[in-house]
C-alpha positions in Angstrom: 109.2 106.1 40.6 109.8 102.5 41.1 112.4 101.1 38.8 112.9 97.6 40.2 110.9 95.5 42.7 112.0 91.8 42.8 114.4 89.3 44.1 117.9 90.2 43.1 120.7 87.6 42.9 124.4 88.3 43.0 127.4 86.2 42.1 130.0 85.7 44.7 133.8 85.9 44.3 134.5 82.2 44.8 134.7 81.0 41.2 133.2 77.5 40.8 132.5 77.4 44.5 130.3 80.6 44.2 131.4 81.8 47.7 129.4 84.7 49.0 126.7 84.3 46.3 123.2 85.1 47.5 120.0 86.9 46.9 118.0 89.6 48.5 114.8 91.6 48.1 115.6 94.7 46.1 113.8 97.9 45.4 115.3 100.7 43.3 113.6 104.1 43.2 114.3 107.2 41.2 112.9 110.2 43.0 113.6 112.5 40.0 110.9 110.8 38.1 108.2 111.5 40.7 105.7 114.1 39.7 107.3 116.7 41.9 105.3 119.9 41.3 107.7 122.0 43.4 110.8 120.8 41.5 113.0 120.5 44.6 116.5 119.2 43.7 117.1 115.9 45.3 120.8 115.3 46.2 120.4 111.5 46.2 117.6 110.8 43.8 118.3 107.0 43.6 117.1 105.1 46.6 118.2 101.5 46.8 116.6 99.3 49.5 117.7 95.8 50.2 116.3 93.2 52.6 117.1 89.6 53.5 115.2 86.7 52.0 114.8 83.4 53.9 116.5 81.1 51.3 119.7 83.1 50.8 123.0 81.8 52.2 124.3 85.3 52.7 122.8 88.3 54.5 122.6 91.8 53.0 124.6 93.1 55.9 127.5 90.6 55.4 127.6 91.4 51.6 126.7 95.1 51.7 129.7 96.3 49.7 129.4 93.6 47.1 125.6 94.1 46.6 126.0 97.9 46.4 128.8 97.5 43.8 126.7 95.1 41.7 123.6 97.3 41.9 125.3 100.5 40.7 126.8 98.5 37.7 123.5 96.6 36.9 121.3 99.8 37.1 123.8 102.4 35.9 123.6 104.4 39.1 126.0 107.1 40.1 127.1 106.1 43.6 127.4 109.7 44.6 123.7 110.2 44.0 122.5 107.0 45.7 121.0 106.4 49.2 121.6 102.7 50.1 119.3 101.3 52.8 119.0 97.9 54.5 115.4 97.1 55.7 114.8 94.7 58.5 111.1 93.8 59.1 109.8 93.4 62.6 110.5 90.1 64.3 108.4 88.5 67.0 109.8 86.0 69.4 109.1 84.4 72.8 107.0 81.4 73.9 103.8 83.1 72.7 105.4 85.7 70.4 105.0 88.3 73.1 108.1 90.2 72.3 108.9 92.2 69.2 112.1 93.7 67.7 110.7 96.6 65.7 111.4 97.1 62.0 114.7 98.9 61.2 115.8 101.1 58.3 119.6 101.3 58.3 121.4 103.6 55.9 124.8 102.3 54.7 127.6 104.8 53.7 130.5 103.5 51.7 133.9 104.6 50.6 134.1 104.1 46.9 137.3 103.0 45.3 137.5 102.5 41.5 133.7 101.8 41.4 133.7 99.4 44.3 131.9 99.9 47.6 134.3 99.3 50.6 134.4 100.1 54.3 130.6 100.2 55.0 129.4 102.3 57.9 125.9 101.6 59.2 123.6 104.3 60.7 119.9 104.2 61.6 117.9 106.2 59.1 116.4 109.3 60.7 113.5 111.6 59.8 112.8 113.1 57.3 114.6 110.6 55.1 113.0 107.7 57.2 109.6 109.0 56.2 110.6 109.2 52.5 111.9 105.6 52.4 108.8 104.3 54.2 106.5 106.1 51.8 108.5 104.7 48.8 108.3 101.1 50.1 104.6 101.5 50.9 103.9 102.7 47.4 105.9 99.8 46.0 103.9 97.3 48.0 100.7 98.8 46.8 101.9 98.4 43.2 103.1 94.8 43.6 101.4 93.2 46.6 102.8 89.8 45.6 106.3 90.9 46.7 105.4 92.1 50.2 
């Protein structure tokens, strides 16, 4: 079930200067609330997907720990039960846009210290979780096409 599907803004740690403040595209899903007839236990029922937006001063990669910390606080998520994914859409480049960098789904694992996400480690999401995340995002885009 889709819990959140919108632009998400976070405060930085720079006081009045608002250093490292930014915004991103955020989707939050709770897989426990899907109509799962077979009642399979999901170890990480909360799926958090973030993606860069053009008018943000900071990237989701550079602020991964800060964003993850704020998201678990704002949405009351147990970090042990969360899958955190960075989504990068395909990018075309070249004189005639003849080249493409394919879309990427990158899972981020954190060390959690006193409720703060530190020491991020990035890894490309692999099947079958890759398929699950793609299906969740496709269903979110069908529900709210204005945010695609």
